[in-house]
VEXVEX-65659 format. One record per residue (C-alpha): x, y, z. Coordinates in steps of 0.2 Angstrom, whole numbers, padded with zeros to 4 digits, always signed. Example, Ala and Ser with C-alpha at 12.3 -4.5 7.8 and 13.67 -1.06 7.14 Angstrom:
residues 2
+0062-0022+0039+0068-0005+0036
***
This chain:
residues 79
+0035-0017-0084+0023-0031-0091+0017-0046-0081+0027-0061-0087+0010-0069-0092+0008-0055-0105+0026-0056-0112+0026-0062-0130+0039-0074-0137+0053-0068-0149+0050-0076-0166+0063-0090-0168+0070-0082-0184+0074-0066-0174+0080-0076-0159+0093-0085-0169+0100-0069-0176+0100-0061-0159+0109-0076-0152+0122-0075-0165+0125-0057-0162+0126-0060-0143+0139-0073-0146+0149-0062-0158+0148-0048-0146+0154-0059-0132+0169-0065-0142+0174-0047-0146+0172-0042-0127+0183-0056-0122+0197-0050-0133+0196-0033-0125+0195-0040-0107+0211-0051-0111+0220-0036-0118+0216-0026-0103+0222-0039-0092+0238-0041-0102+0241-0022-0101+0240-0023-0082+0255-0034-0082+0267-0021-0089+0274-0006-0081+0263+0010-0083+0263+0027-0076+0248+0032-0066+0239+0041-0080+0240+0025-0091+0234+0014-0076+0219+0026-0074+0215+0024-0093+0217+0005-0092+0205+0005-0077+0192+0014-0086+0194+0002-0101+0192-0013-0089+0177-0006-0081+0168-0001-0097+0171-0018-0105+0165-0027-0089+0149-0017-0090+0147-0021-0108+0150-0040-0104+0136-0038-0090+0124-0030-0103+0128-0044-0115+0124-0057-0102+0108-0048-0098+0103-0049-0116+0107-0067-0117+0096-0070-0101+0082-0060-0108+0083-0069-0125+0082-0086-0116+0067-0081-0106+0058-0075-0121+0060-0089-0133+0054-0106-0135+0067-0119-0133
***
């Protein structure tokens, strides 16, 4: 991995588009998270519970990656 003194800044025009995409992805993931939560409030058989658990785990991982992207963008752009 490159030394932080060697990292280059993301051009502002690209940073704005990436920021917009990160925001839109976060909104879409929030819908899936909330839907998964609501599915957890209804009666399900064991198989359905396992599928819901996989859905919940996957969307949480995606939300974490989205957060990492946001952090990376913040550290590689000029404010």
